[in-house]
C-alpha positions as CSV (number, residue, x, y, z in Angstrom):
1,M,0.0,0.0,0.0
2,Y,1.4,3.4,-1.1
3,K,0.2,6.6,0.6
4,V,-0.6,9.3,-1.8
5,I,-0.8,13.1,-0.7
6,I,-2.4,15.4,-3.2
7,I,-1.9,18.9,-2.2
8,G,-4.7,21.0,-3.6
9,A,-8.5,20.2,-4.0
10,G,-9.0,22.1,-7.4
11,I,-10.1,20.8,-10.7
12,S,-6.6,19.2,-11.2
13,G,-6.1,17.7,-7.6
14,M,-9.7,16.4,-7.6
15,S,-9.4,14.9,-11.1
16,I,-6.1,13.1,-10.1
17,A,-7.8,12.0,-6.7
18,R,-10.8,10.3,-8.6
19,E,-8.4,8.6,-11.1
20,L,-6.0,7.2,-8.7
21,S,-8.9,6.0,-6.5
22,K,-9.3,3.3,-9.1
23,Y,-6.3,1.4,-7.8
24,E,-6.3,-0.8,-4.5
25,N,-2.8,-0.4,-3.5
26,L,-3.1,3.5,-3.3
27,K,-4.2,5.2,-0.3
28,I,-5.2,8.7,-1.1
29,I,-5.5,11.9,1.0
30,V,-6.2,15.4,-0.4
31,V,-4.8,18.4,1.6
32,E,-6.6,21.7,1.0
33,R,-6.0,24.9,2.7
34,K,-9.3,26.5,2.2
35,S,-12.7,25.3,3.5
36,D,-14.1,23.7,0.5
37,V,-13.2,22.2,-2.8
38,G,-12.4,24.2,-5.9
39,W,-12.0,27.7,-4.2
40,G,-8.6,28.5,-5.7
41,V,-8.0,28.9,-9.4
42,S,-10.9,26.6,-10.2
43,K,-13.5,29.0,-8.8
44,A,-13.4,31.9,-11.4
45,N,-12.8,31.3,-15.1
46,T,-14.6,31.1,-18.2
47,A,-15.9,27.5,-17.8
48,L,-14.9,26.3,-21.1
49,I,-14.0,22.9,-22.5
50,H,-11.7,24.0,-25.2
51,G,-11.2,22.3,-28.6
52,G,-7.6,22.1,-28.5
53,Y,-6.7,24.4,-31.5
54,D,-4.9,27.1,-29.8
55,D,-1.9,25.6,-28.0
56,D,1.2,25.5,-30.5
57,P,2.5,22.0,-30.0
58,D,6.0,23.4,-30.7
59,L,5.9,26.1,-28.0
60,Y,3.5,24.2,-25.3
61,P,3.8,20.5,-26.1
62,V,2.1,19.7,-22.8
63,R,-0.6,21.9,-23.0
64,A,-1.3,20.9,-26.8
65,K,-1.3,17.1,-25.9
66,L,-3.5,17.4,-22.9
67,C,-6.2,19.7,-24.1
68,A,-7.6,17.9,-26.9
69,R,-7.3,14.5,-24.8
70,G,-9.2,16.4,-22.0
71,N,-11.9,17.4,-24.2
72,D,-12.6,13.8,-25.2
73,I,-12.5,12.5,-21.7
74,W,-14.9,15.3,-20.2
75,R,-17.6,13.9,-22.6
76,K,-17.6,10.7,-20.6
77,W,-17.0,12.4,-17.2
78,V,-20.0,14.8,-17.3
79,K,-22.4,11.8,-17.9
80,E,-21.0,9.6,-15.1
81,L,-21.0,12.4,-12.7
82,Q,-24.0,14.3,-13.8
83,I,-22.1,17.5,-14.3
84,P,-24.0,20.4,-15.7
85,S,-22.7,20.9,-19.4
86,V,-23.5,22.2,-22.9
87,W,-21.8,21.4,-26.1
88,N,-22.5,24.2,-28.3
89,G,-19.3,24.8,-30.3
90,A,-17.1,27.9,-30.9
91,L,-16.5,30.5,-33.4
92,V,-13.3,32.6,-33.5
93,I,-14.2,35.9,-35.2
94,A,-12.0,37.6,-37.7
95,K,-12.5,41.2,-38.8
96,N,-10.0,41.8,-41.2
97,D,-7.6,40.0,-43.8
98,E,-4.7,39.6,-41.3
99,E,-7.1,37.9,-38.9
100,M,-8.6,35.6,-41.6
101,K,-4.9,34.7,-42.3
102,E,-4.8,34.0,-38.5
103,L,-7.7,31.6,-38.7
104,E,-5.8,29.5,-41.2
105,I,-2.9,29.1,-38.8
106,L,-5.3,28.1,-36.1
107,L,-6.9,25.6,-38.4
108,K,-3.6,23.8,-39.2
109,R,-2.5,23.9,-35.7
110,G,-5.8,22.3,-34.5
111,E,-5.6,19.5,-37.1
112,R,-2.0,19.0,-36.0
113,N,-3.3,18.6,-32.3
114,G,-5.9,16.0,-33.5
115,V,-9.0,18.3,-33.4
116,N,-11.8,17.1,-35.7
117,G,-14.6,18.9,-37.6
118,M,-13.1,22.4,-37.7
119,R,-13.6,24.6,-40.7
120,I,-13.2,28.2,-41.7
121,I,-16.8,29.6,-42.5
122,S,-17.7,32.7,-44.6
123,K,-19.3,36.0,-43.4
124,E,-22.6,34.9,-44.7
125,E,-22.7,31.7,-42.9
126,L,-21.2,33.3,-39.7
127,L,-24.2,35.9,-39.6
128,K,-26.7,33.2,-40.1
129,M,-25.3,31.3,-37.1
130,E,-24.9,34.5,-34.8
131,P,-27.0,37.4,-36.5
132,N,-26.2,39.7,-33.6
133,L,-22.6,39.7,-34.3
134,S,-20.8,42.8,-35.4
135,P,-21.4,43.5,-39.2
136,D,-17.6,44.1,-39.4
137,S,-16.9,40.3,-39.0
138,Q,-15.5,39.0,-42.1
139,G,-15.5,35.1,-41.3
140,A,-14.8,32.7,-38.6
141,L,-13.1,29.5,-37.4
142,W,-15.8,26.9,-36.4
143,I,-15.0,24.5,-33.8
144,P,-17.8,22.3,-33.1
145,S,-16.2,20.2,-30.1
146,V,-16.0,23.2,-27.8
147,G,-18.3,23.0,-24.6
148,Q,-19.1,24.5,-21.2
149,I,-19.4,23.1,-17.7
150,A,-20.0,24.5,-14.3
151,P,-16.6,24.6,-12.9
152,I,-17.1,24.4,-9.2
153,P,-19.9,21.7,-9.3
154,A,-17.4,19.8,-11.4
155,V,-15.0,19.9,-8.7
156,V,-17.7,19.2,-6.2
157,A,-18.9,16.0,-8.3
158,L,-15.2,14.8,-8.5
159,A,-14.8,15.3,-4.8
160,E,-18.0,13.4,-3.9
161,N,-17.1,10.6,-6.3
162,A,-13.5,10.2,-5.1
163,V,-14.8,10.0,-1.4
164,D,-17.2,7.3,-2.4
165,N,-14.2,5.5,-3.6
166,G,-12.1,5.8,-0.5
167,V,-10.3,9.2,-0.8
168,K,-10.1,11.3,2.1
169,I,-10.2,15.2,2.0
170,I,-8.7,17.5,4.8
171,F,-9.8,20.9,4.8
172,D,-8.5,24.0,6.4
173,S,-5.0,22.6,6.4
174,P,-2.3,24.6,4.6
175,V,1.0,22.6,4.0
176,E,3.7,24.2,6.2
177,K,6.5,21.7,5.4
178,I,7.4,18.8,3.2
179,K,9.8,16.2,4.8
180,V,12.3,14.8,2.6
181,K,14.8,12.2,3.6
182,D,17.6,10.2,1.6
183,G,16.2,11.8,-1.5
184,K,12.6,10.5,-0.9
185,V,9.5,12.2,0.2
186,K,8.1,11.1,3.6
187,G,5.2,13.3,4.1
188,V,3.9,16.8,4.9
189,R,3.3,18.9,7.8
190,V,0.2,20.9,8.0
191,S,-1.2,23.2,10.7
192,N,-2.7,20.3,12.8
193,G,0.0,17.7,12.5
194,F,2.0,15.5,10.1
195,I,0.8,13.2,7.4
196,E,3.0,10.4,6.3
197,G,3.3,9.8,2.5
198,D,5.2,7.9,-0.2
199,I,4.0,10.0,-3.1
200,I,3.3,13.8,-2.9
201,I,1.5,15.3,-5.9
202,N,1.8,19.2,-6.0
203,A,-1.4,20.4,-7.6
204,A,-1.3,23.6,-5.4
205,G,-2.4,26.1,-8.2
206,L,-1.1,29.5,-7.5
207,Y,1.2,28.3,-4.7
208,A,2.7,25.4,-6.6
209,D,6.2,27.1,-6.8
210,E,6.1,27.5,-3.0
211,I,5.2,23.9,-2.4
212,S,7.9,22.8,-4.9
213,K,10.5,24.8,-3.0
214,M,9.5,23.0,0.3
215,A,10.7,19.9,-1.5
216,G,14.0,21.5,-2.5
217,L,13.0,22.1,-6.1
218,D,13.3,25.8,-6.9
219,Y,13.3,26.2,-10.9
220,F,10.1,28.0,-11.6
221,T,8.0,30.8,-10.4
222,I,4.3,31.3,-10.6
223,H,2.9,34.9,-11.0
224,P,-0.9,35.5,-11.1
225,R,-2.7,36.7,-14.1
226,K,-5.8,38.4,-13.5
227,G,-8.9,38.0,-15.7
228,E,-12.2,40.2,-15.1
229,Y,-15.7,39.3,-16.0
230,W,-19.1,40.9,-16.3
231,L,-22.2,38.6,-15.6
232,F,-25.8,39.7,-16.6
233,D,-29.3,38.8,-15.4
234,D,-30.7,35.6,-17.0
235,T,-33.4,37.8,-18.6
236,A,-30.8,39.9,-20.4
237,G,-30.1,39.5,-24.0
238,P,-29.4,39.1,-26.8
239,K,-27.3,36.0,-26.0
240,P,-25.0,34.1,-28.3
241,K,-25.9,30.5,-29.3
242,H,-22.1,29.6,-29.3
243,V,-18.9,30.5,-27.4
244,L,-17.4,33.6,-29.3
245,F,-13.8,34.3,-29.3
246,P,-12.0,37.3,-31.0
247,A,-8.9,36.3,-33.0
248,P,-6.3,35.4,-30.2
249,T,-3.0,37.3,-29.3
250,K,0.4,35.8,-28.1
251,K,-0.9,36.6,-24.6
252,T,-4.6,35.7,-24.4
253,K,-7.4,34.0,-26.2
254,G,-9.1,37.4,-26.0
255,V,-12.5,38.5,-24.2
256,V,-15.1,35.9,-24.8
257,V,-18.7,36.5,-25.3
258,T,-20.7,33.4,-24.2
259,T,-24.0,32.3,-22.7
260,E,-22.7,30.3,-19.7
261,V,-24.2,26.9,-18.5
262,S,-27.0,28.6,-16.2
263,G,-28.2,30.6,-19.1
264,H,-26.6,34.0,-18.2
265,L,-24.8,36.3,-20.7
266,M,-21.2,36.6,-19.8
267,I,-18.3,38.6,-21.1
268,G,-14.5,38.4,-20.2
269,P,-11.6,38.0,-19.4
270,N,-8.9,40.4,-19.8
271,A,-5.4,39.6,-18.9
272,K,-3.3,41.7,-16.4
273,D,-0.2,40.3,-14.6
274,Q,0.2,41.2,-10.9
275,D,2.2,40.0,-7.8
276,D,-0.3,39.5,-5.3
277,K,-1.8,35.9,-5.4
278,E,-4.7,36.8,-3.3
279,D,-6.0,40.0,-5.0
280,L,-9.2,39.2,-6.8
281,A,-10.5,42.7,-6.7
282,N,-12.2,44.2,-9.9
283,T,-10.7,47.4,-11.3
284,K,-12.5,50.1,-13.2
285,E,-9.8,50.0,-15.8
286,G,-10.1,46.1,-16.3
287,L,-13.7,46.1,-16.4
288,E,-13.9,48.9,-19.0
289,E,-11.4,47.1,-21.1
290,V,-13.5,43.8,-21.0
291,W,-16.6,45.8,-21.9
292,N,-15.1,47.7,-24.8
293,K,-13.4,44.6,-26.2
294,A,-16.6,42.4,-26.1
295,K,-18.6,45.1,-27.9
296,L,-16.3,44.9,-30.9
297,I,-17.6,41.4,-31.7
298,W,-21.1,41.7,-29.7
299,P,-22.3,45.3,-30.2
300,K,-25.7,44.8,-28.7
301,L,-24.7,44.3,-25.0
302,P,-27.4,44.8,-22.7
303,P,-27.5,48.0,-20.5
304,R,-25.2,47.9,-17.3
305,S,-28.5,47.9,-15.3
306,K,-28.9,44.2,-16.4
307,V,-25.4,43.5,-14.8
308,I,-25.9,41.2,-11.5
309,R,-22.1,40.6,-10.8
310,T,-18.6,41.2,-11.7
311,F,-15.8,39.0,-10.5
312,A,-12.3,38.2,-11.2
313,G,-10.2,35.1,-11.5
314,L,-6.3,34.4,-11.3
315,R,-4.4,32.1,-13.6
316,P,-1.2,30.5,-12.6
317,E,1.4,31.7,-15.1
318,T,4.9,30.5,-15.5
319,K,7.7,32.0,-17.6
320,K,7.5,29.1,-20.2
321,A,3.7,29.0,-20.0
322,D,3.5,25.2,-20.6
323,F,2.1,22.8,-18.0
324,I,4.7,21.4,-15.6
325,I,3.8,17.7,-15.0
326,K,6.6,15.5,-14.0
327,A,8.3,13.2,-11.5
328,E,11.0,15.2,-9.9
329,E,14.6,14.1,-8.7
330,V,13.2,13.8,-5.0
331,Y,11.6,10.7,-5.5
332,G,8.0,10.3,-5.0
333,F,7.4,14.0,-5.5
334,I,5.4,14.9,-8.7
335,N,4.8,18.4,-9.8
336,V,1.6,19.3,-11.5
337,A,2.3,23.2,-11.6
338,G,1.5,26.1,-13.9
339,I,-1.9,24.9,-14.9
340,R,-3.2,28.0,-16.5
341,S,-5.8,27.9,-19.5
342,P,-6.7,25.4,-20.8
343,G,-6.3,23.6,-17.4
344,L,-10.0,23.0,-16.9
345,T,-10.1,21.3,-20.3
346,A,-7.0,19.2,-19.6
347,A,-7.8,18.2,-16.1
348,P,-8.9,14.8,-16.8
349,A,-6.0,14.2,-19.1
350,I,-3.7,15.5,-16.4
351,A,-5.0,12.8,-14.0
352,M,-4.3,10.2,-16.6
353,E,-0.8,11.5,-17.1
354,V,-0.1,11.4,-13.4
355,K,-1.3,7.9,-13.2
356,E,1.3,7.0,-16.0
357,I,4.0,9.0,-14.2
358,I,3.5,6.7,-11.2
359,E,3.8,3.6,-13.1
360,R,6.5,4.6,-15.5
361,D,8.7,7.1,-13.5
362,L,8.1,5.7,-10.0
363,G,8.2,2.0,-10.9
364,I,4.9,1.3,-9.1
365,K,2.6,-1.5,-10.6
366,L,-1.1,-0.3,-9.8
367,K,-3.7,-2.8,-9.1
368,K,-7.2,-2.0,-10.2
369,K,-10.1,-2.3,-7.6
370,N,-12.9,-5.0,-8.5
371,K,-15.6,-2.6,-7.3
372,W,-14.6,1.0,-8.2
373,K,-17.7,3.2,-8.5
374,P,-17.7,5.5,-11.6
375,Y,-21.1,7.2,-11.0
376,R,-22.2,10.0,-8.8
377,K,-25.8,11.5,-8.7
378,E,-26.3,15.4,-9.0
379,I,-27.8,17.1,-6.3
380,T,-31.8,17.7,-6.4
381,H,-32.6,21.2,-8.1
382,F,-36.1,22.1,-7.2
383,F,-36.2,24.5,-10.2
384,M,-35.5,21.5,-12.6
385,L,-38.4,19.2,-11.1
386,S,-41.6,18.7,-12.8
387,P,-44.9,19.3,-10.8
388,Q,-45.3,15.6,-10.2
389,Q,-41.6,15.3,-9.0
390,I,-42.2,18.4,-6.9
391,R,-45.2,16.7,-5.1
392,E,-43.4,13.4,-4.7
393,K,-40.4,15.4,-3.0
394,I,-42.5,17.4,-0.6
395,R,-44.4,13.9,0.4
396,E,-40.8,12.6,1.2
397,N,-39.8,15.8,3.0
398,N,-41.7,18.8,3.5
399,A,-38.6,20.8,3.5
400,Y,-39.0,20.9,-0.4
401,G,-42.0,22.8,-0.2
402,K,-40.3,25.6,1.4
403,I,-38.7,28.1,-1.1
404,V,-35.6,29.9,0.4
405,C,-34.0,31.4,-2.8
406,K,-36.8,33.0,-4.8
407,C,-34.7,34.0,-7.8
408,N,-33.5,30.5,-8.7
409,K,-36.3,28.5,-6.7
410,V,-34.0,26.9,-4.4
411,S,-35.8,25.0,-1.7
412,E,-34.7,24.2,1.9
413,G,-34.7,20.6,0.8
414,D,-32.0,21.4,-1.8
415,I,-30.0,23.2,0.9
416,L,-30.2,20.3,3.4
417,E,-29.2,17.7,0.8
418,A,-26.1,20.1,0.1
419,I,-25.3,20.2,3.7
420,E,-25.3,16.4,4.0
421,R,-23.1,16.0,1.0
422,M,-20.6,18.7,2.5
423,K,-20.5,16.8,5.7
424,K,-19.8,13.6,3.8
425,I,-16.7,14.9,2.1
426,G,-15.5,16.4,5.4
427,I,-16.3,20.0,5.4
428,K,-16.2,21.1,9.0
429,V,-16.5,25.0,8.5
430,P,-19.9,25.8,7.0
431,S,-20.1,28.4,4.5
432,I,-22.8,30.3,2.4
433,D,-20.6,30.1,-0.5
434,S,-20.6,26.1,-0.2
435,I,-24.3,26.3,-0.4
436,K,-24.2,28.7,-3.4
437,F,-22.0,26.4,-5.5
438,R,-24.1,23.4,-4.9
439,T,-27.6,24.7,-5.2
440,K,-27.5,28.1,-7.1
441,A,-28.9,29.8,-4.2
442,T,-27.7,33.5,-4.1
443,T,-26.7,33.6,-7.6
444,G,-30.1,35.1,-9.0
445,T,-31.0,38.7,-9.6
446,C,-30.7,39.9,-6.0
447,Q,-27.4,38.0,-5.3
448,G,-28.5,36.8,-2.1
449,S,-30.0,40.1,-0.6
450,F,-33.2,38.0,0.6
451,C,-32.0,34.4,1.1
452,R,-28.4,34.7,2.5
453,V,-29.6,35.2,6.1
454,K,-32.1,32.3,5.7
455,I,-29.3,30.1,4.5
456,A,-27.1,31.1,7.2
457,V,-29.9,30.1,9.8
458,I,-30.2,26.6,8.3
459,L,-26.4,26.1,8.4
460,A,-26.2,27.1,12.0
461,R,-29.1,24.8,12.8
462,E,-27.6,21.7,10.8
463,Y,-24.1,22.3,12.2
464,N,-25.3,23.0,15.7
465,I,-23.3,26.2,16.0
466,P,-24.2,29.7,16.8
467,L,-25.3,31.9,13.9
468,W,-22.3,34.2,14.0
469,K,-20.0,31.3,13.4
470,V,-21.4,30.6,10.0
471,T,-19.1,31.9,7.4
472,L,-19.5,33.5,4.0
473,K,-16.5,31.7,2.4
474,G,-14.8,29.6,4.8
475,R,-12.6,30.1,8.0
476,G,-11.9,33.9,8.6
477,S,-15.0,35.1,7.0
478,E,-17.4,34.6,9.9
479,I,-20.8,36.6,9.4
480,G,-20.8,38.0,13.0
481,V,-18.8,38.6,16.0
482,G,-21.2,37.2,18.6
483,D,-24.6,37.4,20.2
484,V,-25.4,41.2,20.7
485,K,-26.9,40.7,24.2
486,S,-23.9,38.7,25.3
487,L,-21.5,41.3,23.9
488,L,-23.4,44.2,25.7
489,R,-23.1,42.3,29.0
490,E,-19.3,42.0,28.5
491,V,-19.0,45.6,27.9
492,E,-21.2,46.6,30.8
493,A,-19.2,44.4,33.0
């Protein structure tokens, strides 16, 4: 039995955990510094399953190899794990002759990477597919294999399935030290103790460089690249039927216009390098840049009064910009670092790559379990139920008859089911964001103005804690400081 420690419960870490849970001679522990899965790099992105045409195999061989492979695997995974997804294809828009030449380059690159079904379409065909595009559009590259998923629900699904297959997740446990002896890893020290391990997989996202240094491997640096987004109310339109890209630059795929999985129009991101790995603040300049660039391809943007949220995400960039996925000279240490775009797409293929590294480079023969469970059932969503299903659910549990989030029609039954699943994977610090990402509560027009407190009350009751110890987004974001009367008595004393 080999003990495997995966550092980081994002899309890469949990994909690896699920894949390795297939083998009976691996005991797997995932160590996560935050209070839930998917709250790092995986939390805020464009949620695209890319086609694999953009990554130059001469410059970025690992990205090019794993993107197209990941796209194929996701089609199976979303079915097994019931992850919300759409496969609506993408259009890369050209507005002049120079950009039309760029489309030819992308087409040849995609074909080289093994992407099927791509073709360049004329202005006439393009405007039939998307009549609200800018009339300046000259043509486009059509990539039918592009899709979209809900990123954090995807990480949650992976985590639930991994735990069902024997994986343990330890939350609120930042890694403080990695023990190496005689050229081999021996384990990690976290805030509440030491965990022994024979294999350590560094999938720590923005902090992968710092984790690597703890093992004595200091040859790359992660710098964060911020991308900012606008999200519109689900009633705002017009909405594109496909994912819309401008012709890309060397730095970025460009500002995307898309209708995301939940039906909201979304635009973004820009690309701005920074030093701070925790700065997720939106900027006036960044948001204006996104707005103006989006209007170049989608001029009929809804009025800003229809915007319900702006947000930002950080991508872990390295100097070479390719993924670092390799067994290191310290035996048992595997780096999975610099997983920037298309990291979400590549995640299943990254997991397969890590499995191959364990067998090939570490010389460990893996033994498959006889009864590995590939399937996971999605949480109940009241808003998706038929009237008959609603009546049946209420007969089983009258909590399904109590609507907590009116915008998205989320019932108390949905929330109770989410809490049960949170506890099952080991979440000890209850947060409103954990409910949000599992049920869609607080993500509607009012952004939680009416339901946030109701959710906090339910969390306090089910976790048997005072209301003020419920958090917004994990440890350190408690929604209160204590009972008012108790605090007053302390002041008076």
